[in-house]
C-alpha positions in Angstrom: 0.0 -0.1 0.0 2.8 2.3 0.8 4.3 2.4 -2.8 0.9 2.7 -4.5 0.4 5.7 -6.6 -2.6 8.1 -6.1 -3.8 6.7 -9.8 -3.7 3.2 -8.7 -5.6 4.1 -5.3 -8.5 5.5 -7.5 -9.4 2.2 -9.1 -9.0 0.0 -6.0 -12.4 -1.4 -5.0 -14.3 0.0 -1.9 -14.4 -1.8 1.3 -17.4 -3.7 2.0 -20.4 -1.8 4.2 -21.1 -3.3 7.5 -24.7 -3.9 8.0 -24.1 -3.7 11.9 -22.5 -0.4 12.3 -23.3 0.7 15.7 -24.8 4.2 15.7 -22.2 6.9 15.4 -19.3 4.1 15.2 -18.1 5.2 11.6 -18.5 8.9 12.4 -15.5 11.2 13.1 -16.1 14.5 14.2 -13.2 17.2 13.4 -13.2 19.9 15.9 -11.3 22.9 17.1 -11.3 25.1 19.8 -11.0 28.3 17.5 -11.0 29.1 13.9 -7.9 29.5 11.5 -6.3 26.1 12.3 -7.0 24.5 9.1 -9.7 22.2 10.4 -12.0 22.6 7.0 -9.0 21.8 4.6 -7.9 18.8 7.1 -11.6 17.6 6.9 -11.5 17.6 3.1 -8.2 16.1 2.8 -8.8 13.3 5.1 -11.9 12.4 3.3 -10.1 12.4 0.1 -7.2 10.3 1.6 -9.7 7.9 3.0 -11.7 7.6 -0.4 -8.2 6.7 -2.0 -7.9 4.1 0.7 -11.2 2.0 -0.5 -13.3 3.8 2.1 -16.8 5.0 0.9 -16.7 8.5 2.7 -19.4 11.2 3.3 -17.9 14.7 4.3 -20.8 16.6 6.1 -20.3 20.5 6.5 -21.3 20.7 10.0 -20.0 24.4 10.5 -23.6 25.8 10.7 -23.7 29.3 9.7 -20.4 29.5 8.2 -20.1 26.8 5.7 -17.2 26.6 3.4 -16.3 23.0 2.3 -18.2 23.7 -1.2 -16.3 27.1 -1.5 -13.0 25.4 -1.0 -13.6 22.7 -3.6 -15.3 25.0 -6.1 -18.7 23.1 -6.1 -21.9 24.8 -6.8 -24.5 23.1 -4.6 -28.4 23.3 -5.8 -29.5 22.1 -2.3 -27.6 22.3 0.9 -28.3 22.0 4.6 -30.4 24.7 4.8 -32.9 23.2 2.5 -33.1 20.3 4.6 -33.7 22.5 7.7 -36.4 24.5 5.7 -38.1 21.1 5.0 -37.8 21.4 1.3 -35.7 18.2 0.9 -34.5 15.3 2.9 -30.7 14.8 4.1 -30.0 12.1 1.6 -31.5 14.3 -1.3 -28.6 16.8 -0.7 -25.7 14.4 -1.0 -23.7 15.3 -4.0 -20.5 13.5 -5.3 -17.1 15.4 -5.4 -15.7 14.8 -8.6 -12.2 16.0 -7.4 -12.0 13.7 -4.5 -14.3 10.8 -5.0 -16.2 11.1 -1.9 -19.5 12.5 -1.1 -20.5 15.9 0.4 -23.3 17.4 2.2 -22.9 21.2 1.9 -23.7 23.5 4.5 -25.1 27.1 4.1 -23.3 30.3 5.1 -24.3 33.3 6.6 -27.6 31.5 8.0 -28.2 32.4 11.6 -31.2 30.1 12.0 -28.9 26.9 11.3 -26.5 27.9 14.1 -29.4 28.8 16.4 -31.3 25.5 16.0 -33.3 24.2 19.0 -31.8 21.1 20.6 -34.5 18.8 19.5 -34.1 19.8 15.9 -30.4 19.3 16.1 -30.9 16.1 17.7 -33.3 14.9 14.8 -30.6 16.2 12.3 -28.0 14.0 14.2 -30.4 10.9 14.1 -30.9 11.3 10.2 -27.1 11.6 9.6 -26.5 8.4 11.8 -29.1 6.6 9.5 -27.5 7.9 6.4 -24.1 7.1 7.7 -24.9 3.2 7.4 -24.6 3.6 3.9 -20.8 4.6 4.2 -17.8 3.2 5.8 -16.5 6.7 7.1 -18.4 9.8 7.8 -16.4 13.1 8.7 -18.2 15.9 10.3 -16.5 19.1 9.9 -17.8 21.0 13.0 -17.5 24.8 13.6 -15.0 26.3 15.8 -15.6 26.9 19.5 -17.8 24.9 21.8 -21.2 26.4 21.0 -24.3 24.1 21.5 -24.5 22.6 17.8 -20.8 21.8 17.9 -21.2 19.9 21.0 -24.4 17.9 20.2 -23.4 16.9 16.8 -19.7 16.1 17.9 -21.1 14.0 20.7 -22.8 11.9 18.3 -19.7 10.6 16.8 -17.6 7.9 18.5 -14.4 9.5 17.5 -13.5 13.1 18.0 -10.5 14.8 16.2 -9.3 18.1 17.8 -7.1 20.1 15.3 -4.6 22.6 17.1 -1.4 24.6 16.1 1.3 26.0 18.3 -0.5 29.3 18.7 -1.1 29.9 22.5 -4.6 30.9 21.7 -5.3 27.4 19.6 -3.8 25.4 22.4 -5.9 27.4 25.1 -9.2 26.9 23.1 -8.5 23.3 22.0 -8.0 22.5 25.9 -11.3 24.1 26.7 -13.3 22.1 23.9 -11.7 18.7 25.2 -12.8 19.7 28.9 -16.3 20.4 27.9 -16.6 17.4 25.7 -15.0 15.0 28.2 -17.7 16.2 30.8 -20.4 16.1 28.7 -19.8 13.2 26.6 -17.3 11.0 28.6 -17.4 7.9 26.2 -16.3 10.0 23.2 -12.8 9.1 22.0 -10.8 12.1 21.6 -7.6 12.1 19.4 -5.3 15.1 18.6 -3.7 16.4 15.2 -1.3 19.2 15.3 -1.5 21.2 12.2 0.9 23.9 10.6 3.9 22.4 12.5 7.3 23.8 11.2 8.7 20.3 11.9 8.0 17.1 13.4 9.8 17.7 16.5 8.0 21.0 17.1 4.6 19.5 16.3 5.6 16.7 19.1 6.5 19.5 21.4 3.1 21.3 20.9 1.1 18.1 21.5 3.2 17.3 24.7 2.2 20.9 26.0 -1.4 19.9 25.3 -1.1 16.5 26.7 0.2 17.9 29.9 -2.5 20.1 30.8 -5.0 17.5 29.8 -3.4 14.9 32.1 -2.9 17.3 35.0 -6.3 18.9 35.0 -8.4 16.5 33.2 -6.7 13.1 34.1 -7.0 11.9 30.4 -4.4 11.2 27.8 -5.6 11.8 24.3 -3.5 10.0 21.8 -1.7 12.1 19.2 -3.2 10.9 15.6 -0.6 12.7 13.5 1.5 15.9 12.8 0.9 18.0 9.5 3.9 19.9 8.7 3.6 23.5 7.4 3.5 23.4 3.7 3.1 26.5 1.3 1.6 24.3 -1.3 -1.8 24.1 1.0 -2.6 27.6 0.3 -2.0 27.1 -3.3 -4.4 24.3 -3.5 -7.1 26.1 -1.5 -6.6 29.1 -4.0 -7.1 26.9 -6.8 -10.2 25.0 -5.1 -8.4 21.6 -5.6 -7.8 19.0 -3.0 -4.0 19.0 -2.3 -3.5 15.2 -2.8 -4.7 15.8 -6.4 -2.6 18.9 -6.9 0.6 18.1 -5.0 0.2 13.9 -4.2 3.9 13.9 -2.8 3.9 17.1 -0.9 4.5 16.8 3.0 1.0 17.9 3.9 -0.6 15.3 1.6 1.9 12.7 3.1 0.9 13.5 6.6 -2.8 13.6 6.1 -2.7 10.1 4.3 -0.7 8.6 7.3 -3.2 9.9 9.5 -6.0 8.3 7.4 -4.0 5.0 7.4 -3.7 5.3 11.4 -7.5 5.8 11.6 -8.2 2.6 9.7 -5.7 0.7 11.5 -6.9 1.6 14.8 -10.6 0.6 13.7 
């Protein structure tokens, strides 16, 4: 697998779907304590990497009110999550394929305060509908909004695994810790993993992780594992500017290789 090219991975048969997927088991929430840490880019790239590793993958834009997955990918969505909330269509009717990445997407709607302030009951119904839809996929990635607001907590809590993305910025570490603390208290069964993004080197990325791990261990008595480190790569910005997944545009870049390694680690860990 390590030596296979991107083109070879594209034609590999998809993994069979399990009929007994427990609710939320194949759902992965990607969150952060603050914006600007590359969370959405990571969600897109992770979904792309998983699809290349034979996983039928759905990417759900859960950044309610400030969605931008379709913008980063240059997609025009006829229907989006706002259409579902408005009762115009069902959740499965807004699924569209990303031709650039061979995974499916549910687009959000930017600038809609109504989505961000949905009642708890409506959010739970949305989560239940998403869980039902998830049974048709091997992996479902939830790109959550930054912060610890109610929609983020509720939807993240429906996933069995949560990936918290952070950088070495002090505010990023502080807010990531706050998110981990709240989720650990409210959803103690959630499996939290950490990803350090925009690291100047693997050594510095490890140092950033150790700093956050020490706080979690000292004050929360938990030890969230490090899922991976993504090195700072100038080609990330170029790929976003060209609205193209970085694995397509720069398949051998450090950032591409780092996210693919994270995807493989996810699959290895079950």
